[in-house]
C-alpha positions, 0 to 999 in steps of 0.5 A: 417562501419558507414553506417552498424552501423547506419543500425543496430541501425535503425533496433533496434530502429524499433523493440523497437518502435514496442514493445512499441507500442505493450505495449501501445495497450495491455491494450486497447484491449476491449476483455481483459480489463474488465473496458472497457466492457459495462455492460448491461443496467439493471446493472446501479449503485445503490444508495450509501446507499443501497447494489448493487442488485446481480443476482442469476446467471450470465453469464461470457463472459470469464474466467477473469469474471468467479470467479469459474475459479480464479487460473486457468486463465491467469491473469498477462500475457503480455509483461514482461521482468521480470521472476517470480524469478526475480520479487521476487528478485526485491521485496525482495530488495525493501522490505529491503528498506521499512523495513530499513526506517519504524517501524513495528508492532511486536505484535504477535496477531495483525500480525498473524491476519492481515497475516491470513486475507491476506493469505486467500485472496491470496489463493482465488486469481490468485497469482503465488508467495508467499506473506509475509504480515507485519504491519507498525506502521503508522497513514497513511491510506495506504497499498501497495504490492511490486512485488513478493508478499511483502505486507505491511499494515499500522496500520492506515488502520486497525484503519480506517476500520469499519469492517473486510470486508473493510480491506479485500477489500483494501487488495484484491485490493493491492493483485490484483496489484501483481497478474496482475504484474502491477509493473514489467509491468510498469518497462518493459515499462520504460526499453523498452522506455529507450532502444528505446531512446538509438539509437536516443541519439547516432545517434542524434546531441548530440552523445555519450554525450546524454547517460547521459540522459539515465542514468538519466532516471533510477531514475524514475523506482522505482516509477513505482512499486507503482503508476499505471495508471487508467487502472491498477487501474480499473483492480485491482478494478475488480480483488479485488472484485472477490477475496474478494467475493471468500473468502466470504466477502461482496463486497459491503464493498469495495464500502462502504469504498471508499464512506466513504473516498469520503464523508470525503473529501467533508466535510474536503478537503485534508483528502483523504490519500496519498495512494489515491492521484494518484488514488482517489475514484472518483465517476466513480471508485465507479460506475464501481465497483457497476456495476461489482458487479451486472454484474459478482458476483452471489448473496450469501445467506451469506457474512462475514461482520465483526468478533469479532476478528477484533474488538478485534485486532483493540482495541488492536492495538489502545492501542499499538498506544496510549501507544507508542505515550504516551512514545514518547510524548516530554515535558511530566512531569517526576519524578526524584530523587535529585541524578538523578538531581544532576548528570545531572547538569554540575560541580555537584559532588556526595559528600553527604556533599556538600551544596545545596541551594535548600535543606532544613537544620536542625539548632539547636536553641541556648540556651537563657542562653548562651552569645555569645563569644566575 
């Protein structure tokens, strides 16, 4: 019986390891990974101060490079243990945790505008799930999208962007993570790795005691929904440029935003926001984005760069943030009546006839003709 059990576990282990190997090999396929396809020599990166020169016509090699095929291509396919329904349910649970620990902007004008910009990008993407977009009250320059289309934009990102197209570029990048299903693909890799370690722990020297290690591995899984590999970030850059281009925005704005963050980091090290700590705007990422713009995005006569509405919403949001900081500022001077002060003093009473050393009193001047009584 023991030999039969060992044989079954060994077969299971072999299958699990084969699945993990397939996952590891999947993003490395040069025919499916746009970041690993070499662009033609004439598309070398342009100067950071000049927009990338785009061609009038392009010849996409496959549907993933064809912006006209957006919405009708197999983005996000691959080994994934999560159905779309399960992914939405997972994202909803994570979103509840985010909203329990975060403060949301509830101003209707700001939230409607950000939601409209995001939904326009979603309509011009490969998304297969509906998106719920909200604004978090935070100075940190950040935006993140959870599995299932639950998308959060920090107020700090809106205030840091100089143009609407820059905001749209970062939002398109995060939408791409959901379209490519990077979060649940990472979770799938983690679950298969855990499944592969079960036979080793049970049949190994530790025996069933090793199962505690497997339980401990579950603690690292939530991190996989927000931190992605370099290959995943390249794919999100690649898809995000297409989505913002399809929506009508200038794709060069995405590069310009990254270049400005990089310049700020050089002037003042440590200023790159936390959102970019795991995938910083390196020269390689900027150069790759420039090459893809020139290679797969045909030139347009006009692009959306910014709007007056963006400036109005940004000014309104700045006022909201400033007023909240003023309210929450500790130690600011306040005016209180004497009654309010007396109520806050320990042992004080509300008796109006009670004496108060700090309170001025009126005394009658004595008559000089009268003598004090002995």
